[in-house]
Backbone bond lengths (Angstrom), bond angles and torsions (degrees), N, CA, C in turn:
res aa  C-N    CA-C-N  psi(-1)  N-CA   C-N-CA  omega(-1)  CA-C   N-CA-C  phi
1 M - - - 1.444 - - 1.520 108.55 -
2 T 1.330 118.89 130.73 1.452 122.75 -179.54 1.517 108.86 -108.30
3 H 1.313 116.02 134.12 1.451 122.67 177.35 1.524 108.48 -113.39
4 T 1.314 117.12 158.78 1.454 121.05 171.05 1.501 106.62 -101.55
5 S 1.300 116.11 130.74 1.457 119.10 179.93 1.507 109.92 -122.79
6 T 1.307 115.31 162.64 1.445 121.93 176.39 1.510 107.58 -111.49
7 T 1.313 116.46 124.59 1.456 119.30 178.36 1.513 109.13 -74.83
8 E 1.303 116.91 171.61 1.455 120.11 179.60 1.526 111.33 -64.60
9 H 1.333 117.28 -16.61 1.454 120.71 178.20 1.520 112.17 -93.62
10 G 1.356 117.41 1.55 1.451 121.49 175.91 1.513 114.85 87.68
11 N 1.332 119.12 8.68 1.455 121.80 178.83 1.517 110.09 -87.98
12 S 1.331 117.41 130.56 1.463 120.85 177.30 1.515 108.98 -91.18
13 H 1.339 115.39 140.95 1.445 120.43 176.16 1.518 108.75 -159.33
14 P 1.336 116.57 147.71 1.463 118.92 177.95 1.520 109.63 -75.87
15 E 1.310 115.88 142.83 1.454 121.18 176.25 1.515 108.22 -157.27
16 S 1.314 116.69 174.64 1.449 119.71 -176.63 1.519 113.00 -89.90
17 L 1.311 118.59 -1.64 1.460 122.14 179.52 1.523 110.34 -105.60
18 P 1.354 117.86 153.67 1.461 120.93 178.49 1.523 111.90 -69.81
19 A 1.317 115.26 172.30 1.457 121.53 -176.88 1.515 112.22 -67.52
20 L 1.299 115.46 141.33 1.457 123.15 172.27 1.507 106.19 -129.09
21 D 1.308 116.58 114.84 1.448 120.43 179.41 1.507 109.30 -85.12
22 G 1.302 116.00 149.66 1.457 121.84 -177.01 1.509 112.65 -81.48
23 P 1.324 116.25 -165.05 1.453 122.50 -174.22 1.522 115.21 -61.73
24 D 1.341 119.18 -15.04 1.460 120.19 -178.53 1.526 113.09 -86.37
25 T 1.334 118.42 9.33 1.457 122.28 178.96 1.523 109.14 -61.85
26 N 1.339 117.09 134.94 1.453 121.54 -176.92 1.519 113.09 -106.01
27 E 1.318 118.63 33.60 1.454 122.22 176.59 1.523 108.60 -78.30
28 A 1.332 116.94 133.82 1.454 120.66 -178.33 1.519 110.04 -126.95
29 V 1.325 115.54 155.54 1.456 122.33 178.31 1.523 107.91 -138.54
30 V 1.315 115.71 141.94 1.459 120.62 175.60 1.520 107.70 -99.05
31 T 1.315 116.77 124.17 1.463 121.97 174.79 1.519 107.04 -127.53
32 G 1.328 115.86 120.02 1.462 119.30 -175.41 1.513 108.97 61.88
33 N 1.326 116.42 -121.29 1.462 121.66 178.33 1.518 112.20 -104.06
34 A 1.336 118.02 8.09 1.459 121.38 -175.33 1.529 111.26 -107.17
35 L 1.326 115.49 143.17 1.456 122.37 172.78 1.519 106.56 -105.76
36 L 1.325 116.95 117.10 1.454 121.94 -177.51 1.517 109.75 -111.98
37 T 1.328 117.39 139.46 1.451 122.29 179.65 1.522 109.77 -102.86
38 A 1.320 116.04 131.71 1.465 120.90 179.39 1.523 110.44 -69.66
39 S 1.321 115.91 138.43 1.465 122.20 176.24 1.523 110.39 -79.09
40 R 1.335 115.65 -32.20 1.461 121.50 -177.29 1.521 109.40 -142.81
41 Q 1.335 115.40 154.64 1.463 120.58 173.05 1.517 107.86 -125.60
42 L 1.335 115.53 132.40 1.450 122.16 179.17 1.529 108.03 -116.96
43 D 1.338 116.86 116.62 1.458 122.45 -179.78 1.525 108.42 -100.17
44 T 1.332 116.29 109.57 1.462 120.88 178.96 1.531 111.10 -111.30
45 C 1.317 117.28 18.17 1.461 121.28 -178.16 1.526 110.74 -56.85
46 G 1.337 115.43 134.38 1.445 121.46 179.33 1.517 114.00 89.36
47 L 1.325 117.71 -11.44 1.461 120.92 -179.71 1.518 110.19 -94.58
48 R 1.319 115.84 149.84 1.460 122.46 -179.31 1.516 110.21 -114.39
49 C 1.313 114.58 160.81 1.446 123.20 177.42 1.533 109.62 -49.47
50 P 1.301 118.34 131.62 1.465 130.61 13.02 1.524 114.07 -101.54
51 E 1.346 119.43 5.55 1.467 121.01 -173.38 1.525 115.11 -55.70
52 P 1.355 120.92 -47.23 1.462 118.48 -179.04 1.531 113.07 -56.95
53 L 1.317 117.09 -41.66 1.459 120.71 -179.50 1.525 111.73 -70.03
54 M 1.321 116.99 -39.26 1.466 120.17 178.22 1.527 110.70 -64.18
55 M 1.320 116.33 -41.13 1.467 119.89 178.95 1.520 111.18 -67.71
56 L 1.340 117.00 -39.08 1.461 120.48 176.87 1.523 109.99 -61.41
57 H 1.315 116.62 -42.25 1.466 120.62 179.33 1.534 110.53 -59.65
58 Q 1.331 117.85 -41.00 1.469 121.72 177.61 1.522 111.34 -63.46
59 V 1.327 117.16 -44.20 1.470 121.17 -179.34 1.522 110.29 -65.91
60 I 1.320 117.10 -42.20 1.469 121.02 178.95 1.530 109.69 -59.56
61 R 1.330 117.28 -43.90 1.469 120.27 -179.52 1.519 112.21 -61.01
62 K 1.325 117.38 -33.79 1.462 122.01 -177.82 1.527 112.70 -86.52
63 S 1.320 117.61 -6.77 1.466 121.98 -176.20 1.523 110.99 -94.36
64 A 1.306 114.94 157.56 1.463 121.24 176.53 1.525 109.88 -86.44
65 S 1.297 116.41 155.06 1.463 121.43 176.26 1.529 109.08 -56.90
66 G 1.325 116.71 132.32 1.461 121.30 -179.48 1.522 113.87 94.57
67 D 1.331 117.74 -14.73 1.468 120.57 177.49 1.522 109.95 -62.43
68 I 1.326 115.79 147.69 1.464 121.77 177.01 1.516 108.20 -109.44
69 I 1.321 115.72 127.60 1.458 122.51 180.00 1.528 108.19 -112.49
70 H 1.330 116.21 128.80 1.462 122.30 176.00 1.519 107.02 -101.50
71 V 1.318 117.10 116.39 1.459 122.78 179.54 1.524 108.52 -104.85
72 V 1.332 116.46 130.30 1.458 122.67 175.40 1.528 106.24 -114.32
73 A 1.334 116.32 127.21 1.460 120.80 -176.12 1.525 110.66 -139.61
74 T 1.330 115.10 160.74 1.461 120.99 173.62 1.530 111.60 -121.05
75 D 1.309 117.91 -4.87 1.459 122.15 179.44 1.526 109.25 -83.19
76 P 1.334 118.45 116.19 1.462 121.03 -178.85 1.533 114.14 -58.66
77 S 1.320 117.88 -25.10 1.469 119.16 -179.80 1.528 112.34 -66.88
78 T 1.336 117.28 -15.91 1.472 119.24 177.08 1.527 110.90 -65.80
79 Q 1.341 117.41 -23.65 1.470 120.59 178.36 1.528 111.17 -62.89
80 R 1.313 116.93 -27.04 1.461 122.49 176.83 1.526 110.55 -95.48
81 D 1.337 116.19 -44.47 1.456 121.25 -170.76 1.526 114.50 -71.25
82 I 1.324 118.10 -43.20 1.470 119.91 -175.90 1.524 111.68 -68.51
83 P 1.346 120.70 -45.22 1.469 118.27 175.42 1.537 113.12 -59.20
84 K 1.340 117.68 -39.27 1.468 120.45 177.81 1.522 111.15 -66.72
85 F 1.330 117.20 -39.77 1.461 122.73 176.64 1.531 109.62 -56.08
86 C 1.330 115.70 -48.74 1.472 120.49 -179.50 1.527 111.14 -63.68
87 L 1.304 116.83 -45.70 1.460 121.67 -178.97 1.526 111.42 -59.60
88 H 1.312 117.39 -48.02 1.463 121.28 -176.00 1.518 113.34 -72.23
89 L 1.332 117.92 -29.28 1.464 120.22 -177.97 1.524 113.03 -101.86
90 G 1.326 117.32 -0.61 1.461 120.56 174.26 1.518 115.57 83.96
91 H 1.329 118.12 12.35 1.464 120.95 176.99 1.522 108.63 -85.43
92 E 1.331 116.51 155.58 1.467 120.70 -177.17 1.526 110.71 -98.78
93 L 1.329 116.12 119.75 1.455 121.12 173.84 1.518 106.42 -82.68
94 L 1.333 116.41 102.94 1.463 121.83 -174.92 1.517 112.05 -73.90
95 K 1.335 115.49 -40.85 1.458 119.67 -176.96 1.517 109.15 -159.52
96 Q 1.334 114.80 146.43 1.462 122.18 178.40 1.519 106.63 -136.85
97 T 1.343 117.23 125.27 1.461 121.01 179.05 1.523 109.77 -133.87
98 S 1.329 115.41 161.00 1.459 120.09 173.45 1.519 108.75 -141.46
99 S 1.315 114.74 146.75 1.455 122.13 178.10 1.521 106.80 -145.35
100 G 1.325 115.93 105.99 1.462 119.33 -176.26 1.513 110.07 65.15
101 T 1.335 115.93 -119.29 1.467 120.47 -179.21 1.532 112.62 -101.64
102 Q 1.335 117.28 10.15 1.472 120.72 179.18 1.522 110.34 -105.94
103 F 1.312 115.04 136.45 1.461 122.22 179.30 1.525 108.40 -122.05
104 D 1.347 116.69 131.21 1.456 122.41 -178.94 1.523 109.33 -119.83
105 Y 1.336 114.48 140.21 1.469 121.17 -179.93 1.523 107.50 -136.73
106 W 1.325 116.06 137.48 1.447 122.34 173.57 1.522 106.65 -117.78
107 I 1.329 115.88 121.31 1.452 122.84 -172.15 1.526 109.21 -125.01
108 R 1.341 115.82 133.61 1.471 119.97 174.07 1.524 107.83 -102.75
109 K 1.332 115.67 124.15 1.465 119.68 -179.94 1.527 110.26 -68.70
110 A 1.316 114.84 136.02 1.471 121.18 178.42 1.515 110.72 -67.21
């Protein structure tokens, strides 16, 4: 399956990976009394284990400490894998939601 993605420089091109939006992504999450804006959004919809986690690992490596990444997934195994990923690597899982077959995660890089 080929997706069209937008690079951080705004160029569209076909590739085999889902879209990754750059730092201008306006996704926000409410945690406690704070509204936090995601620095990046990672769309892994349609991908199965282990791809969502591998892609998240790549995005985390390219992100600065404190950046918030919003991950959108459709693979139910991410409900187990992403919280464990955060726990073992020291990243903060700010929020986890699900709606039907879509799973959303907001992660702050350590």
